[in-house]
VEXTI-811122 format. One record per atom (N, C-alpha, C): x, y, z. Coordinates in steps of 0.02 Angstrom, whole numbers, padded with zeros to 5 digits, always signed. Atoms other than C-alpha are relative to their C-alpha. Layout:
BEGIN
xx;yy;zz
X;Y;Z $
...
END
This chain:
BEGIN
xx;yy;zz
-00023;+00076;+00054 $
-04610;-04225;+05846 $
+00052;-00001;+00079 $
-00020;+00013;-00076 $
-04534;-04306;+05996 $
+00085;-00017;-00003 $
-00091;+00005;-00029 $
-04337;-04348;+06055 $
+00021;-00033;-00075 $
-00015;+00052;+00053 $
-04345;-04507;+05929 $
+00015;+00024;-00086 $
+00017;-00032;+00051 $
-04402;-04407;+05802 $
+00062;+00052;-00043 $
-00052;-00074;+00008 $
-04298;-04253;+05811 $
+00065;-00025;-00020 $
-00067;+00036;+00005 $
-04126;-04384;+05821 $
-00008;-00013;-00064 $
+00001;+00022;+00070 $
-04176;-04463;+05653 $
+00008;+00043;-00043 $
-00023;-00072;+00048 $
-04177;-04302;+05561 $
+00036;+00025;+00006 $
-00080;-00024;-00008 $
-04036;-04239;+05627 $
+00057;-00080;-00028 $
-00034;+00039;+00028 $
-03956;-04384;+05599 $
+00008;-00001;-00102 $
+00016;-00009;+00065 $
-04004;-04392;+05404 $
+00008;+00057;-00017 $
-00029;-00067;+00029 $
-03961;-04201;+05364 $
+00063;-00004;+00011 $
-00069;+00009;-00008 $
-03790;-04232;+05457 $
+00005;-00062;-00062 $
-00021;+00061;+00034 $
-03783;-04387;+05357 $
+00002;+00016;-00092 $
+00004;-00017;+00072 $
-03836;-04309;+05188 $
+00073;+00042;-00013 $
-00061;-00049;+00005 $
-03703;-04167;+05221 $
+00053;-00024;-00023 $
-00063;+00058;+00001 $
-03561;-04292;+05238 $
+00012;-00029;-00057 $
+00005;+00031;+00057 $
-03614;-04384;+05103 $
+00025;+00052;-00059 $
-00004;-00043;+00044 $
-03626;-04243;+05004 $
+00085;+00033;-00017 $
-00040;-00006;-00004 $
-03450;-04183;+05068 $
+00063;-00047;-00007 $
-00061;+00070;+00032 $
-03361;-04357;+05022 $
+00003;+00000;-00067 $
+00004;+00016;+00071 $
-03423;-04358;+04851 $
+00057;+00045;-00052 $
-00052;-00032;+00051 $
-03291;-04231;+04769 $
+00057;-00031;+00016 $
-00082;-00011;+00005 $
-03149;-04268;+04859 $
+00023;-00081;-00023 $
-00015;+00081;+00040 $
-03169;-04484;+04813 $
+00009;+00038;-00061 $
-00017;+00000;+00078 $
-03173;-04406;+04638 $
+00056;+00039;-00017 $
-00062;-00044;-00014 $
-03037;-04287;+04668 $
+00072;-00059;-00001 $
-00045;+00052;-00017 $
-02937;-04426;+04750 $
+00007;-00071;-00069 $
+00012;+00047;+00015 $
-02991;-04543;+04611 $
+00043;+00009;-00069 $
-00039;-00033;+00038 $
-02921;-04450;+04475 $
+00062;+00009;-00002 $
-00095;+00007;-00006 $
-02745;-04424;+04560 $
+00021;-00064;-00006 $
-00026;+00067;+00004 $
-02731;-04600;+04566 $
+00034;-00017;-00095 $
+00015;+00027;+00051 $
-02794;-04624;+04396 $
+00077;+00035;-00059 $
-00052;-00031;+00014 $
-02643;-04488;+04334 $
+00069;-00013;+00005 $
-00070;+00027;-00008 $
-02509;-04548;+04424 $
+00037;-00070;-00020 $
-00011;+00042;+00038 $
-02523;-04707;+04348 $
+00002;-00006;-00050 $
-00016;-00030;+00082 $
-02543;-04653;+04177 $
+00063;+00038;+00021 $
-00070;-00029;-00023 $
-02377;-04544;+04222 $
+00037;-00077;-00022 $
-00058;+00044;-00001 $
-02276;-04708;+04272 $
+00002;-00033;-00059 $
+00002;+00059;+00061 $
-02371;-04826;+04128 $
+00046;+00037;-00052 $
-00034;-00040;+00054 $
-02306;-04675;+04013 $
+00080;+00005;+00012 $
-00085;-00004;-00036 $
-02119;-04664;+04103 $
+00024;-00065;-00030 $
-00042;+00064;-00020 $
-02094;-04859;+04082 $
+00004;-00030;-00064 $
-00005;+00026;+00080 $
-02144;-04879;+03878 $
+00023;+00029;-00016 $
-00029;-00036;+00045 $
-02067;-04737;+03828 $
+00070;+00006;+00034 $
-00096;-00026;+00002 $
-01877;-04735;+03904 $
+00035;-00038;-00030 $
-00056;+00034;+00049 $
-01756;-04749;+03805 $
+00044;-00068;+00024 $
-00011;+00047;-00007 $
-01673;-04910;+03770 $
+00070;+00010;-00027 $
-00082;-00034;+00027 $
-01444;-04892;+03749 $
-00004;+00020;-00070 $
-00020;-00010;+00084 $
-01446;-04909;+03571 $
-00051;+00036;-00037 $
+00049;-00042;+00039 $
-01599;-04796;+03532 $
-00087;-00029;-00004 $
+00085;+00022;+00010 $
-01766;-04822;+03481 $
-00023;-00063;-00030 $
-00008;+00048;+00045 $
-01851;-04932;+03366 $
-00055;+00032;-00058 $
+00017;-00038;+00050 $
-01939;-04933;+03212 $
-00082;+00023;-00010 $
+00062;-00059;-00019 $
-02098;-04841;+03288 $
-00009;+00031;+00027 $
-00001;-00050;-00031 $
-02027;-04730;+03371 $
+00004;-00009;+00091 $
+00022;+00013;-00063 $
-02056;-04804;+03546 $
+00058;-00036;+00031 $
-00046;+00045;-00031 $
-01938;-04883;+03661 $
-00044;-00082;+00013 $
+00012;+00044;-00012 $
-01968;-05074;+03669 $
+00048;-00044;+00062 $
-00038;+00034;-00025 $
-01932;-05186;+03813 $
-00005;-00079;+00008 $
+00007;+00070;+00006 $
-01917;-05380;+03773 $
-00012;-00031;+00064 $
+00039;+00044;-00046 $
-02043;-05486;+03862 $
-00050;+00040;+00049 $
+00029;-00056;-00056 $
-02126;-05329;+03951 $
-00076;+00018;-00078 $
+00041;-00027;+00025 $
-02235;-05305;+03783 $
+00005;-00053;-00080 $
-00002;+00047;+00077 $
-02277;-05386;+03602 $
+00073;+00038;-00035 $
-00047;-00024;+00054 $
-02169;-05347;+03459 $
-00026;+00055;-00049 $
+00033;-00052;+00042 $
-02197;-05156;+03382 $
-00001;-00038;-00048 $
+00018;-00015;+00081 $
-02264;-05109;+03241 $
+00054;+00043;-00027 $
-00062;-00045;+00044 $
-02136;-05075;+03111 $
+00067;-00022;-00004 $
-00065;+00043;-00003 $
-02015;-05198;+03140 $
-00019;-00044;-00040 $
-00017;+00016;+00053 $
-01921;-05271;+03009 $
-00006;-00066;+00020 $
+00018;+00069;-00001 $
-01972;-05474;+02948 $
+00074;-00029;-00020 $
-00100;+00035;+00021 $
-01787;-05591;+02918 $
-00042;-00076;-00014 $
-00005;+00078;+00026 $
-01829;-05750;+02821 $
+00053;-00018;-00003 $
-00071;+00040;+00003 $
-01699;-05891;+02820 $
-00028;-00056;+00058 $
-00002;+00058;-00034 $
-01659;-06034;+02894 $
+00046;+00003;+00050 $
-00040;+00012;-00054 $
-01584;-06096;+03053 $
+00074;+00007;+00014 $
-00062;+00034;+00000 $
-01446;-06194;+03019 $
+00066;+00068;-00059 $
-00039;-00030;+00030 $
-01382;-06054;+02894 $
+00056;+00046;+00020 $
-00045;-00045;-00051 $
-01233;-05949;+02928 $
-00003;+00056;-00035 $
+00006;-00054;+00026 $
-01291;-05834;+02795 $
-00067;+00042;+00052 $
+00050;-00011;-00043 $
-01449;-05813;+02898 $
+00018;+00025;+00086 $
-00038;-00016;-00054 $
-01334;-05816;+03068 $
+00013;+00069;-00007 $
-00033;-00065;+00007 $
-01247;-05664;+03011 $
-00057;+00041;+00000 $
+00056;-00050;-00016 $
-01417;-05548;+02983 $
-00017;-00005;+00075 $
+00015;-00013;-00053 $
-01457;-05608;+03139 $
+00035;+00035;+00076 $
-00040;-00016;-00064 $
-01326;-05572;+03244 $
+00031;+00086;-00001 $
+00022;-00082;-00009 $
-01331;-05387;+03167 $
-00058;+00022;+00037 $
+00060;-00007;-00018 $
-01501;-05366;+03219 $
-00004;-00016;+00077 $
-00020;+00019;-00069 $
-01453;-05432;+03378 $
+00048;+00066;+00030 $
-00045;-00044;-00031 $
-01310;-05325;+03422 $
-00019;+00079;-00007 $
+00026;-00081;+00001 $
-01404;-05156;+03364 $
-00067;+00002;+00026 $
+00059;-00022;-00038 $
-01556;-05195;+03473 $
-00072;-00005;-00039 $
+00030;+00020;+00057 $
-01652;-05215;+03327 $
-00061;-00064;+00017 $
+00040;+00040;+00011 $
-01831;-05279;+03358 $
-00019;-00041;-00076 $
+00037;+00033;+00072 $
-01889;-05403;+03209 $
-00023;-00061;-00004 $
+00007;+00068;-00002 $
-01977;-05544;+03179 $
+00019;-00050;-00052 $
-00048;+00055;+00053 $
-01888;-05705;+03120 $
-00033;-00054;-00023 $
+00031;+00028;+00048 $
-01975;-05791;+02985 $
+00029;-00058;-00008 $
-00041;+00071;+00006 $
-01907;-05995;+02969 $
-00046;-00002;-00055 $
+00037;-00001;+00078 $
-01930;-06015;+02773 $
+00031;-00117;+00016 $
-00004;+00074;+00010 $
-01939;-06236;+02758 $
+00042;-00008;-00063 $
-00058;+00041;+00046 $
-01807;-06304;+02645 $
-00008;+00009;-00071 $
+00024;+00002;+00077 $
-01923;-06338;+02515 $
-00055;+00056;-00029 $
+00023;-00066;+00016 $
-02022;-06175;+02510 $
+00017;+00044;-00042 $
-00037;-00044;+00059 $
-01970;-06094;+02345 $
-00065;+00071;-00008 $
+00064;-00065;+00028 $
-02172;-05981;+02335 $
+00041;+00045;+00041 $
-00018;-00081;-00052 $
-02107;-05866;+02502 $
+00041;+00048;-00037 $
-00068;-00054;+00006 $
-01933;-05811;+02435 $
-00033;+00033;-00090 $
+00011;-00039;+00081 $
-02000;-05790;+02236 $
-00053;+00039;+00014 $
+00054;-00045;+00014 $
-02153;-05708;+02284 $
+00045;+00080;+00042 $
-00031;-00051;-00020 $
-02033;-05587;+02389 $
+00065;+00044;-00037 $
-00060;-00031;+00032 $
-01880;-05558;+02284 $
+00010;-00033;-00083 $
+00027;+00037;+00052 $
-01920;-05666;+02136 $
+00063;-00064;-00027 $
-00035;+00052;+00010 $
-01792;-05796;+02145 $
-00029;-00045;+00098 $
-00003;+00049;-00090 $
-01766;-05955;+02292 $
+00068;+00014;+00028 $
-00054;+00003;-00043 $
-01649;-05897;+02416 $
-00023;+00027;+00050 $
-00002;-00010;-00068 $
-01611;-05843;+02598 $
+00053;+00016;+00004 $
+00081;-00031;-00011 $
-01614;-05736;+02693 $
-00023;+00035;-00052 $
+00018;-00063;+00037 $
-01702;-05599;+02659 $
-00050;+00036;+00065 $
+00039;-00030;-00036 $
-01766;-05447;+02743 $
-00059;+00038;-00044 $
+00054;-00032;+00041 $
-01924;-05345;+02719 $
-00013;+00049;+00064 $
+00005;-00042;-00066 $
-01945;-05177;+02818 $
-00075;+00036;-00026 $
+00070;-00042;-00013 $
-02125;-05085;+02821 $
-00003;+00034;-00056 $
+00020;-00068;+00046 $
-02170;-04969;+02661 $
+00083;-00025;-00023 $
-00059;-00012;+00033 $
-02002;-05025;+02576 $
-00006;-00097;-00041 $
-00013;+00062;+00035 $
-01966;-05185;+02443 $
+00034;-00043;+00028 $
-00081;+00048;-00034 $
-01878;-05339;+02520 $
+00053;-00021;-00060 $
-00070;+00014;+00069 $
-01713;-05386;+02454 $
+00042;-00073;+00068 $
-00039;+00039;-00038 $
-01598;-05525;+02500 $
+00090;+00007;-00017 $
-00079;-00021;+00003 $
-01403;-05530;+02510 $
+00015;+00019;+00070 $
-00028;-00017;-00089 $
-01316;-05556;+02688 $
+00031;+00054;+00008 $
-00051;-00051;-00004 $
-01204;-05427;+02645 $
-00020;+00088;-00006 $
+00034;-00027;+00026 $
-01326;-05305;+02590 $
-00052;+00014;+00067 $
+00050;-00009;-00053 $
-01455;-05331;+02737 $
+00040;+00009;+00083 $
-00021;-00012;-00067 $
-01325;-05321;+02883 $
+00042;+00071;-00014 $
-00020;-00055;-00011 $
-01262;-05151;+02810 $
-00068;+00044;-00009 $
+00054;-00039;-00007 $
-01431;-05088;+02794 $
-00036;+00027;+00079 $
+00040;+00004;-00093 $
-01483;-05152;+02993 $
+00065;+00050;+00028 $
-00060;-00041;-00028 $
-01295;-05071;+03046 $
+00011;+00056;-00016 $
-00006;-00064;+00001 $
-01317;-04916;+02991 $
-00074;+00046;-00004 $
+00076;-00042;-00010 $
-01502;-04868;+03029 $
+00028;+00046;+00076 $
-00013;-00054;-00054 $
-01464;-04716;+03134 $
-00028;+00012;+00057 $
+00076;+00022;-00073 $
-01633;-04768;+03242 $
+00015;-00029;+00067 $
-00026;+00054;-00051 $
-01531;-04885;+03348 $
+00062;+00007;+00028 $
-00057;-00028;-00016 $
-01394;-04794;+03371 $
+00054;-00016;-00059 $
-00065;-00010;+00035 $
-01206;-04763;+03279 $
+00025;-00077;-00020 $
-00034;+00095;+00032 $
-01135;-04926;+03167 $
+00041;-00021;+00053 $
-00021;+00029;-00046 $
-01069;-05055;+03288 $
+00053;-00033;-00006 $
-00062;+00041;+00023 $
-00960;-05152;+03145 $
+00067;+00035;-00053 $
-00067;-00030;+00045 $
-00789;-05106;+03098 $
+00005;-00041;-00059 $
-00041;+00029;+00049 $
-00718;-05156;+02933 $
+00035;-00086;+00017 $
-00031;+00088;-00004 $
-00669;-05346;+02901 $
+00063;+00017;-00009 $
-00055;-00009;+00000 $
-00484;-05368;+02919 $
+00028;-00073;-00038 $
-00029;+00044;+00005 $
-00380;-05482;+02830 $
+00050;-00054;+00038 $
-00021;+00037;-00046 $
-00336;-05626;+02961 $
+00014;-00055;-00062 $
-00032;+00061;+00061 $
-00254;-05762;+02821 $
+00014;-00071;+00062 $
-00015;+00050;-00049 $
-00206;-05885;+02988 $
-00054;-00020;+00009 $
+00052;+00007;-00042 $
-00396;-05876;+03053 $
-00036;-00045;-00062 $
+00040;+00011;+00043 $
-00452;-05919;+02872 $
+00027;-00098;-00020 $
-00036;+00062;-00015 $
-00310;-06061;+02862 $
-00029;-00047;+00036 $
+00020;+00049;-00041 $
-00361;-06139;+03005 $
-00094;-00021;-00014 $
+00065;+00045;+00028 $
-00551;-06142;+02952 $
+00004;-00035;-00069 $
-00026;+00051;+00062 $
-00497;-06228;+02800 $
-00002;-00055;+00021 $
-00023;+00042;-00029 $
-00443;-06370;+02907 $
-00063;-00022;+00030 $
+00069;+00042;-00011 $
-00603;-06395;+02983 $
-00073;-00005;-00048 $
+00043;-00012;+00055 $
-00711;-06363;+02828 $
-00039;-00080;+00006 $
+00014;+00037;+00011 $
-00716;-06532;+02779 $
-00013;-00061;+00048 $
+00059;+00040;-00070 $
-00766;-06635;+02948 $
-00056;+00002;+00013 $
+00057;-00028;-00043 $
-00876;-06511;+03002 $
-00052;+00012;-00048 $
+00039;+00018;+00063 $
-00964;-06535;+02820 $
-00035;-00068;+00013 $
+00029;+00082;-00005 $
-00974;-06714;+02837 $
-00046;-00015;+00068 $
+00034;-00005;-00076 $
-01031;-06698;+03014 $
-00071;+00022;+00003 $
+00076;-00020;+00019 $
-01151;-06570;+02969 $
-00056;-00026;-00013 $
+00048;+00012;+00043 $
-01251;-06613;+02854 $
-00046;-00056;-00002 $
+00052;+00047;-00006 $
-01322;-06770;+02895 $
-00038;+00005;+00074 $
+00027;-00001;-00044 $
-01365;-06718;+03059 $
-00051;+00059;+00010 $
+00068;-00044;+00016 $
-01467;-06556;+02993 $
-00035;-00043;-00018 $
+00050;+00017;+00023 $
-01575;-06664;+02916 $
-00032;-00054;+00069 $
+00027;+00023;-00070 $
-01607;-06782;+03099 $
-00023;+00044;+00035 $
+00015;-00033;-00051 $
-01623;-06638;+03204 $
-00079;+00022;-00008 $
+00087;-00042;-00015 $
-01818;-06610;+03251 $
-00019;+00049;+00011 $
+00011;-00079;-00033 $
-01767;-06441;+03316 $
-00013;+00058;-00032 $
-00006;-00040;+00036 $
-01716;-06359;+03175 $
-00072;+00023;-00081 $
+00044;-00030;+00023 $
-01871;-06280;+03099 $
-00035;+00005;-00092 $
-00012;+00016;+00077 $
-01811;-06285;+02901 $
-00021;-00092;-00001 $
-00005;+00076;+00019 $
-01825;-06475;+02913 $
-00067;-00044;+00038 $
+00058;+00019;-00055 $
-01991;-06516;+03014 $
-00040;-00039;-00056 $
+00035;+00040;+00035 $
-02049;-06619;+02846 $
+00038;-00049;-00042 $
-00067;+00053;+00023 $
-01977;-06771;+02739 $
+00022;+00032;-00065 $
-00017;-00034;+00060 $
-01996;-06662;+02580 $
+00042;+00058;+00022 $
-00034;-00026;+00020 $
-01908;-06538;+02638 $
+00090;-00034;+00033 $
-00051;+00042;-00002 $
-01774;-06655;+02707 $
+00030;-00044;-00050 $
-00037;+00040;+00062 $
-01755;-06738;+02552 $
+00045;+00040;-00062 $
-00042;-00053;+00024 $
-01740;-06567;+02476 $
+00085;+00033;+00011 $
-00078;+00001;-00012 $
-01588;-06540;+02556 $
+00042;-00028;-00010 $
-00039;+00013;+00030 $
-01508;-06667;+02524 $
+00017;-00021;-00075 $
-00001;-00003;+00047 $
-01532;-06659;+02346 $
+00055;+00047;-00031 $
-00042;-00071;+00026 $
-01444;-06478;+02340 $
+00055;-00001;+00040 $
-00040;+00004;-00049 $
-01327;-06522;+02462 $
+00074;-00070;-00010 $
-00055;+00073;-00002 $
-01175;-06647;+02391 $
+00038;-00002;+00060 $
-00059;-00010;-00079 $
-01061;-06732;+02526 $
+00062;-00064;-00072 $
-00044;+00039;+00050 $
-00909;-06831;+02433 $
-00011;-00083;-00004 $
+00020;+00054;-00003 $
-00900;-06988;+02363 $
+00035;-00047;+00056 $
-00034;+00032;-00045 $
-00854;-07115;+02500 $
+00074;-00016;-00017 $
-00054;+00063;+00033 $
-00733;-07218;+02409 $
+00058;+00054;-00016 $
-00054;-00046;+00045 $
-00635;-07073;+02300 $
+00006;+00078;+00039 $
-00032;-00055;-00054 $
-00658;-06925;+02414 $
-00034;+00061;-00045 $
+00013;-00072;+00043 $
-00732;-06820;+02255 $
-00066;+00022;+00015 $
+00044;-00045;-00021 $
-00849;-06689;+02259 $
-00029;+00029;-00032 $
+00030;-00043;+00071 $
-00986;-06656;+02137 $
-00040;+00046;+00005 $
+00034;-00063;-00020 $
-01061;-06495;+02068 $
-00074;-00035;+00025 $
+00038;+00054;-00022 $
-01226;-06504;+02139 $
-00053;+00017;-00063 $
+00064;+00037;+00073 $
-01315;-06518;+01953 $
+00023;-00069;+00014 $
+00001;+00073;+00021 $
-01224;-06683;+01941 $
-00026;-00049;+00055 $
+00008;+00030;-00084 $
-01246;-06734;+02127 $
-00084;-00013;+00003 $
+00069;+00044;+00008 $
-01426;-06733;+02101 $
-00030;-00008;-00052 $
+00006;+00079;+00050 $
-01424;-06812;+01933 $
-00005;-00063;+00028 $
-00012;+00058;-00037 $
-01377;-06952;+02043 $
-00069;-00044;+00015 $
+00023;+00021;-00049 $
-01488;-07084;+02100 $
-00024;+00005;+00059 $
+00015;-00020;-00057 $
-01601;-07043;+02254 $
+00034;-00065;+00050 $
-00018;+00058;-00040 $
-01527;-07223;+02325 $
+00069;+00025;+00004 $
-00071;-00015;-00012 $
-01350;-07174;+02313 $
+00010;+00059;+00040 $
-00008;-00068;-00033 $
-01377;-06981;+02379 $
-00004;-00010;+00082 $
+00019;+00020;-00079 $
-01468;-07078;+02549 $
+00086;-00026;+00017 $
-00046;+00027;-00011 $
-01321;-07195;+02543 $
+00073;+00037;+00026 $
-00063;-00024;-00014 $
-01196;-07088;+02555 $
-00011;+00032;+00064 $
+00037;-00030;-00052 $
-01286;-06978;+02686 $
+00004;-00053;+00045 $
+00023;+00041;-00058 $
-01324;-07119;+02790 $
+00084;-00051;+00020 $
-00072;-00004;-00027 $
-01111;-07162;+02780 $
+00033;+00027;+00030 $
-00036;-00054;-00044 $
-01067;-07001;+02840 $
-00020;-00016;+00069 $
+00042;-00001;-00059 $
-01187;-07024;+02969 $
+00030;-00046;+00050 $
-00021;+00055;-00032 $
-01106;-07200;+03030 $
+00066;-00001;-00002 $
-00101;-00018;-00007 $
-00918;-07125;+03001 $
-00002;+00065;+00039 $
+00008;-00065;-00039 $
-00975;-06986;+03134 $
+00101;-00011;+00054 $
-00079;+00014;-00050 $
-00803;-07062;+03250 $
+00056;+00038;-00041 $
-00040;-00014;+00023 $
-00705;-07056;+03120 $
+00013;+00086;-00036 $
+00012;-00066;+00019 $
-00751;-06878;+03058 $
+00017;+00036;+00055 $
-00014;-00046;-00059 $
-00750;-06821;+03230 $
+00060;+00005;+00029 $
-00070;-00003;-00005 $
-00564;-06857;+03262 $
+00017;+00035;-00024 $
-00032;-00045;+00014 $
-00507;-06768;+03140 $
-00025;+00066;+00008 $
+00016;-00050;-00035 $
-00611;-06628;+03190 $
+00030;+00030;+00065 $
-00022;+00005;-00073 $
-00551;-06636;+03364 $
+00081;+00024;-00014 $
-00057;-00011;+00000 $
-00380;-06640;+03303 $
+00010;+00076;-00026 $
-00012;-00059;+00021 $
-00405;-06482;+03202 $
+00004;+00080;+00052 $
+00016;-00077;-00045 $
-00479;-06376;+03327 $
+00046;+00042;+00048 $
-00063;-00041;-00035 $
-00336;-06330;+03447 $
+00030;+00043;-00017 $
-00033;-00046;-00003 $
-00275;-06240;+03324 $
-00028;+00072;-00004 $
+00034;-00063;-00004 $
-00378;-06086;+03348 $
+00034;+00011;+00065 $
-00065;-00046;-00057 $
-00264;-06038;+03527 $
+00047;+00038;-00039 $
-00055;-00072;+00033 $
-00177;-05868;+03498 $
-00052;+00011;-00051 $
+00041;-00043;+00053 $
-00329;-05823;+03352 $
-00042;+00048;+00028 $
+00056;-00048;-00016 $
-00455;-05756;+03454 $
+00011;+00071;+00065 $
-00052;-00074;-00052 $
-00408;-05581;+03541 $
-00042;+00001;+00069 $
+00034;-00005;-00036 $
-00557;-05590;+03646 $
-00071;-00023;+00001 $
+00079;+00003;-00020 $
-00725;-05658;+03718 $
-00053;+00036;-00047 $
+00015;-00020;+00026 $
-00790;-05544;+03635 $
+00012;+00036;-00081 $
-00013;-00003;+00084 $
-00706;-05509;+03476 $
+00057;-00012;-00015 $
-00059;+00053;+00013 $
-00604;-05605;+03374 $
+00079;+00014;-00016 $
-00065;-00057;+00030 $
-00486;-05460;+03306 $
+00024;+00044;+00053 $
-00035;-00028;-00065 $
-00382;-05361;+03420 $
-00045;+00067;-00023 $
+00030;-00076;-00006 $
-00488;-05189;+03338 $
-00047;+00010;+00027 $
+00082;+00015;-00034 $
-00654;-05256;+03411 $
-00022;-00015;-00035 $
+00075;+00008;+00028 $
-00816;-05282;+03369 $
-00004;+00018;-00074 $
-00010;-00005;+00089 $
-00809;-05313;+03159 $
-00043;-00043;-00038 $
+00035;+00045;+00031 $
-00875;-05389;+03031 $
+00043;-00066;-00016 $
-00029;+00039;+00008 $
-00738;-05510;+03047 $
-00027;-00064;+00061 $
+00047;+00040;-00048 $
-00863;-05582;+03211 $
-00057;-00023;-00037 $
+00070;+00022;+00060 $
-01006;-05585;+03083 $
+00031;-00085;-00036 $
-00020;+00054;+00038 $
-00906;-05703;+02986 $
+00025;-00054;+00038 $
-00041;+00052;-00027 $
-00803;-05800;+03110 $
-00086;-00050;+00057 $
+00066;+00049;-00054 $
-00969;-05844;+03229 $
-00041;-00044;-00025 $
+00060;+00035;+00043 $
-01094;-05880;+03086 $
+00038;-00076;-00011 $
-00050;+00083;+00035 $
-00961;-06020;+03020 $
+00021;-00052;+00072 $
-00033;+00042;-00043 $
-00909;-06100;+03189 $
-00083;-00011;+00042 $
+00096;+00036;-00033 $
-01101;-06108;+03259 $
-00002;-00057;+00003 $
+00025;+00056;+00033 $
-01113;-06255;+03158 $
+00028;-00075;+00066 $
-00034;+00068;-00007 $
-01002;-06334;+03274 $
-00026;-00033;+00067 $
+00018;+00035;-00081 $
-01092;-06352;+03455 $
-00064;-00037;-00038 $
+00045;+00053;+00011 $
-01221;-06471;+03359 $
+00011;-00063;-00018 $
-00050;+00068;+00000 $
-01079;-06605;+03343 $
-00009;-00030;+00062 $
-00006;+00020;-00073 $
-01095;-06711;+03508 $
+00079;-00031;-00007 $
-00074;+00026;-00006 $
-00912;-06768;+03560 $
+00042;+00077;-00022 $
-00035;-00068;+00020 $
-00844;-06589;+03491 $
+00015;+00027;+00072 $
-00041;-00039;-00075 $
-00686;-06539;+03591 $
+00021;+00068;-00008 $
+00007;-00053;+00009 $
-00708;-06369;+03587 $
+00072;+00044;+00054 $
-00042;-00062;-00031 $
-00553;-06251;+03643 $
-00015;+00039;+00076 $
+00031;-00060;-00053 $
-00559;-06136;+03798 $
-00026;+00058;-00017 $
+00039;-00078;+00054 $
-00569;-05973;+03703 $
-00030;-00012;-00063 $
+00041;+00005;+00042 $
-00654;-06038;+03579 $
-00090;+00004;+00006 $
+00042;+00005;-00031 $
-00788;-06089;+03692 $
-00038;+00030;+00041 $
+00019;-00070;-00007 $
-00785;-05934;+03772 $
-00038;+00040;-00034 $
+00027;-00061;+00065 $
-00810;-05848;+03621 $
-00053;-00021;-00011 $
+00066;+00026;+00023 $
-00956;-05934;+03571 $
-00063;+00021;+00058 $
+00062;-00010;-00047 $
-01052;-05920;+03710 $
-00017;+00067;+00032 $
-00002;-00069;-00023 $
-01004;-05739;+03750 $
-00055;+00043;-00066 $
+00029;-00046;+00021 $
-01067;-05671;+03582 $
-00052;-00036;-00015 $
+00058;+00008;-00009 $
-01194;-05782;+03582 $
-00063;+00046;+00029 $
+00048;-00053;-00068 $
-01271;-05687;+03732 $
+00005;+00062;-00030 $
-00016;-00091;+00040 $
-01207;-05512;+03634 $
-00068;+00002;-00072 $
+00043;-00028;+00065 $
-01306;-05541;+03461 $
-00091;-00058;+00019 $
+00068;+00033;-00011 $
-01463;-05655;+03546 $
-00027;-00073;-00057 $
-00002;+00067;+00041 $
-01409;-05802;+03427 $
+00004;-00067;+00012 $
-00018;+00067;-00057 $
-01424;-05978;+03540 $
+00063;-00033;-00060 $
-00049;+00044;+00033 $
-01288;-06106;+03491 $
-00044;-00058;+00032 $
+00059;+00043;+00001 $
-01377;-06260;+03462 $
+00023;-00080;+00043 $
-00035;+00037;-00048 $
-01272;-06372;+03610 $
-00076;-00040;+00008 $
+00049;+00039;-00026 $
-01440;-06422;+03673 $
-00047;-00051;-00067 $
+00023;+00040;+00080 $
-01477;-06511;+03491 $
+00041;-00047;-00027 $
-00072;+00035;+00043 $
-01308;-06588;+03480 $
+00003;-00069;-00023 $
+00019;+00068;+00002 $
-01314;-06749;+03415 $
+00076;-00051;-00030 $
END
């Protein structure tokens, strides 16, 4: 065999030995990398949230994964302060949930769930669905899987109640005509849903100021009900003036941006924020600084957005 032939054999033998030596190292290296990646992924997925776990027993990072299995379903209306109350409780406990918007004219969905047309309704996996916002909030706030309760009991705040009462008439007269004109509130996205709301939500007679019962209002001709709603839409300037005149009375009633009463976060906040969130749907409303700061902070704390972007 010549030098060239012997050199070729030598190269083949050495190459075979090097190849056999590299294979085990390559496999070991890949296994090591895979193990490190799996460990990191496991740590990322299961590190605990400040408020505890979730319905499926694993941590949930919003935006980084889909809604975990075992999350409750909340059925309701975006404009409803009763639905807002439940959303607040869920947000304060950092409890993942599926928000299912119900159309104003949808009777079938709540009937199947609880046997009557009502909202809000919550449905936990493996449990019967149930309604009534106070029961829903008690169930959510008491869920130890997400930490201890965060809401202190309601206190008596007659001065707050009196101030809200002054707002109630102009808020209603401004709010209801706006609900049915909003293309962004999911419960009003069909003519049928909007007309159903008008039938079941009276407004005062423009001349006498008399407010009818829901049954008496519903028995009136459609043309009359539509005219009353159109009147208050056209009368927005006068209604807004009355509202803005009453709003400064809130100064001195709010203890902190993070809680309305001095005792801390409580049922007072559930009632206060849910009732006043609707102000932000009204274009031209003049919110006093303390109220503006409170609404913005509570919106962030509860993950219940204000309606400012759809104001009209």
